[in-house]
DRENDO-1510 file (C-alpha; in Angstrom, 1 decimal, always signed):
<recs>
REC; n; res; u; v; w
REC; 1; MET; -0.1; -0.2; +0.1 .
REC; 2; LEU; +2.8; +2.3; +0.6 .
REC; 3; PHE; +4.8; +1.2; -2.2 .
REC; 4; LYS; +1.5; +2.4; -4.5 .
REC; 5; ALA; +0.9; +5.4; -2.3 .
REC; 6; LEU; +4.3; +7.0; -3.4 .
REC; 7; LEU; +4.3; +5.5; -7.2 .
REC; 8; SER; +1.0; +7.6; -6.9 .
REC; 9; ILE; +2.6; +10.7; -5.7 .
REC; 10; PHE; +5.9; +10.0; -7.9 .
REC; 11; LEU; +4.3; +10.0; -11.1 .
REC; 12; ALA; +1.7; +12.6; -10.6 .
REC; 13; THR; +5.4; +14.9; -9.8 .
REC; 14; LEU; +6.9; +13.6; -12.4 .
REC; 15; LEU; +3.6; +14.3; -14.9 .
REC; 16; HIS; +3.3; +17.6; -13.5 .
REC; 17; CYS; +6.9; +19.7; -14.4 .
REC; 18; PRO; +7.3; +21.6; -16.9 .
REC; 19; PRO; +8.8; +20.3; -20.3 .
REC; 20; GLN; +12.1; +21.5; -20.8 .
REC; 21; HIS; +12.1; +23.7; -23.5 .
REC; 22; LEU; +14.7; +23.1; -27.2 .
REC; 23; PRO; +17.0; +25.4; -28.5 .
REC; 24; ALA; +15.3; +27.0; -31.4 .
REC; 25; PRO; +15.8; +25.8; -34.7 .
REC; 26; PRO; +18.0; +28.5; -37.1 .
REC; 27; LEU; +16.1; +30.8; -39.0 .
REC; 28; LEU; +17.7; +30.0; -41.9 .
REC; 29; PRO; +19.0; +26.0; -41.8 .
REC; 30; GLY; +22.6; +25.5; -43.9 .
REC; 31; LEU; +24.2; +29.2; -43.3 .
REC; 32; ALA; +26.2; +27.9; -40.4 .
REC; 33; GLY; +30.1; +27.1; -42.8 .
REC; 34; LYS; +32.2; +28.3; -44.9 .
REC; 35; TRP; +31.3; +30.6; -48.2 .
REC; 36; ARG; +33.6; +31.9; -50.6 .
REC; 37; TRP; +32.6; +35.1; -52.7 .
REC; 38; GLU; +31.5; +34.9; -55.5 .
REC; 39; LYS; +30.6; +38.4; -56.4 .
REC; 40; ASN; +28.9; +41.7; -55.3 .
REC; 41; ILE; +26.2; +43.8; -57.6 .
REC; 42; PHE; +25.9; +47.8; -57.0 .
REC; 43; GLN; +23.5; +50.0; -58.9 .
REC; 44; THR; +22.1; +53.2; -57.9 .
REC; 45; ARG; +19.2; +56.3; -59.6 .
REC; 46; GLY; +21.2; +57.4; -62.3 .
REC; 47; MET; +24.1; +54.8; -62.9 .
REC; 48; ALA; +23.7; +53.6; -67.1 .
REC; 49; GLN; +25.1; +50.5; -65.9 .
REC; 50; ALA; +25.3; +48.4; -62.6 .
REC; 51; GLN; +29.1; +48.0; -61.3 .
REC; 52; VAL; +29.9; +44.5; -61.2 .
REC; 53; SER; +32.9; +43.7; -58.7 .
REC; 54; THR; +34.1; +40.0; -57.7 .
REC; 55; PRO; +37.5; +38.7; -56.7 .
REC; 56; ALA; +39.8; +38.9; -60.0 .
REC; 57; SER; +37.8; +42.8; -60.5 .
REC; 58; THR; +39.8; +43.5; -56.3 .
REC; 59; GLY; +42.1; +40.7; -56.3 .
REC; 60; ILE; +40.5; +40.1; -52.7 .
REC; 61; ASP; +39.5; +36.6; -52.4 .
REC; 62; MET; +36.7; +36.9; -49.8 .
REC; 63; GLN; +35.6; +34.1; -47.4 .
REC; 64; VAL; +33.9; +33.7; -44.6 .
REC; 65; HIS; +32.6; +31.4; -41.7 .
REC; 66; PHE; +29.7; +31.3; -40.0 .
REC; 67; PHE; +29.5; +29.7; -36.6 .
REC; 68; ASN; +26.0; +28.4; -34.8 .
REC; 69; SER; +27.0; +30.6; -31.9 .
REC; 70; ASN; +26.6; +33.2; -34.4 .
REC; 71; THR; +30.0; +34.4; -34.6 .
REC; 72; LEU; +31.5; +34.7; -38.1 .
REC; 73; HIS; +34.8; +34.8; -39.0 .
REC; 74; LEU; +35.8; +37.1; -42.1 .
REC; 75; TYR; +39.0; +36.2; -44.3 .
REC; 76; HIS; +40.2; +38.1; -47.1 .
REC; 77; ASN; +42.8; +36.3; -49.3 .
REC; 78; GLN; +43.3; +33.4; -46.7 .
REC; 79; GLN; +43.8; +35.9; -43.8 .
REC; 80; LEU; +41.4; +36.3; -40.7 .
REC; 81; VAL; +40.5; +39.9; -41.3 .
REC; 82; GLN; +37.5; +40.3; -39.1 .
REC; 83; THR; +35.5; +38.4; -35.5 .
REC; 84; LYS; +32.5; +39.3; -35.5 .
REC; 85; PRO; +28.6; +38.4; -34.3 .
REC; 86; TYR; +25.8; +38.6; -37.0 .
REC; 87; GLY; +22.3; +38.0; -36.7 .
REC; 88; VAL; +19.5; +36.5; -39.0 .
REC; 89; TYR; +16.1; +37.2; -37.9 .
REC; 90; GLN; +12.4; +38.0; -39.4 .
REC; 91; THR; +10.8; +40.9; -40.1 .
REC; 92; VAL; +7.5; +41.4; -38.8 .
REC; 93; ASP; +5.7; +42.7; -41.9 .
REC; 94; SER; +7.1; +40.3; -45.0 .
REC; 95; HIS; +8.1; +37.3; -42.6 .
REC; 96; GLU; +11.2; +37.9; -45.5 .
REC; 97; LEU; +14.8; +36.8; -43.8 .
REC; 98; MET; +17.2; +39.8; -42.8 .
REC; 99; PHE; +20.4; +39.0; -42.0 .
REC; 100; GLU; +23.1; +41.9; -39.4 .
REC; 101; THR; +26.2; +42.2; -38.4 .
REC; 102; SER; +28.3; +44.6; -37.8 .
REC; 103; ARG; +30.1; +47.3; -40.8 .
REC; 104; SER; +34.3; +47.4; -41.1 .
REC; 105; GLN; +36.0; +49.9; -43.1 .
REC; 106; LEU; +37.2; +46.7; -45.0 .
REC; 107; SER; +36.3; +46.6; -48.8 .
REC; 108; PRO; +35.2; +44.2; -50.0 .
REC; 109; ASP; +33.0; +43.6; -47.0 .
REC; 110; LEU; +29.6; +41.1; -46.0 .
REC; 111; GLU; +26.5; +43.1; -47.3 .
REC; 112; THR; +23.8; +43.7; -44.7 .
REC; 113; GLY; +19.9; +42.9; -45.8 .
REC; 114; LEU; +17.6; +40.6; -47.5 .
REC; 115; VAL; +19.4; +36.5; -46.8 .
REC; 116; ALA; +18.9; +33.5; -48.9 .
REC; 117; ILE; +19.5; +30.5; -50.0 .
REC; 118; SER; +18.9; +28.1; -52.9 .
REC; 119; GLY; +21.0; +24.9; -53.0 .
REC; 120; ASP; +24.7; +26.1; -52.7 .
REC; 121; THR; +24.9; +29.6; -53.3 .
REC; 122; LEU; +24.0; +32.6; -50.4 .
REC; 123; THR; +23.2; +35.5; -51.7 .
REC; 124; ILE; +22.5; +38.9; -49.7 .
REC; 125; SER; +20.4; +41.7; -50.6 .
REC; 126; GLY; +21.1; +45.7; -49.2 .
REC; 127; GLY; +18.7; +48.0; -49.8 .
REC; 128; TYR; +19.7; +51.5; -49.9 .
REC; 129; ASN; +17.7; +55.1; -50.4 .
REC; 130; ASP; +18.2; +55.3; -54.0 .
REC; 131; ALA; +20.2; +52.3; -54.0 .
REC; 132; GLY; +21.0; +48.5; -53.8 .
REC; 133; ALA; +23.3; +46.0; -53.7 .
REC; 134; GLN; +23.6; +42.3; -53.8 .
REC; 135; GLN; +26.2; +40.3; -52.6 .
REC; 136; THR; +26.7; +36.2; -54.0 .
REC; 137; TRP; +28.6; +33.8; -52.7 .
REC; 138; ILE; +28.8; +30.1; -52.9 .
REC; 139; ARG; +29.8; +27.0; -50.1 .
REC; 140; VAL; +32.8; +25.8; -49.6 .
REC; 141; GLN; +33.1; +22.0; -49.7 .
</recs>
């Protein structure tokens, strides 16, 4: 009888414990890892043609390594030039994903703005008052 009473108390306590919460899944699965910069396209009002920058035109082989800890390492020509935090969040109105990180004086640098992954291609599209930029990255295998 005592055993049944203790078992009942134990089960009642167990069933009333709040469940443990698992960490939220990343908003952009597949972002973690290494990416190689392919190109930037920039255009502003009044420009006849968009300005295209590539590793060949800048002489800079840029790579980024995104960590699940919301930290990134940015490399220029295989040299670590910056470690900084980043974030991905969903906009309230359009539910699009936005990539954010601090800007620096480095050129080229990571864009901030709308972000998407399609296969092994990462695209970050930044918009400014009367201009826009699109940055394309390819996953490093």
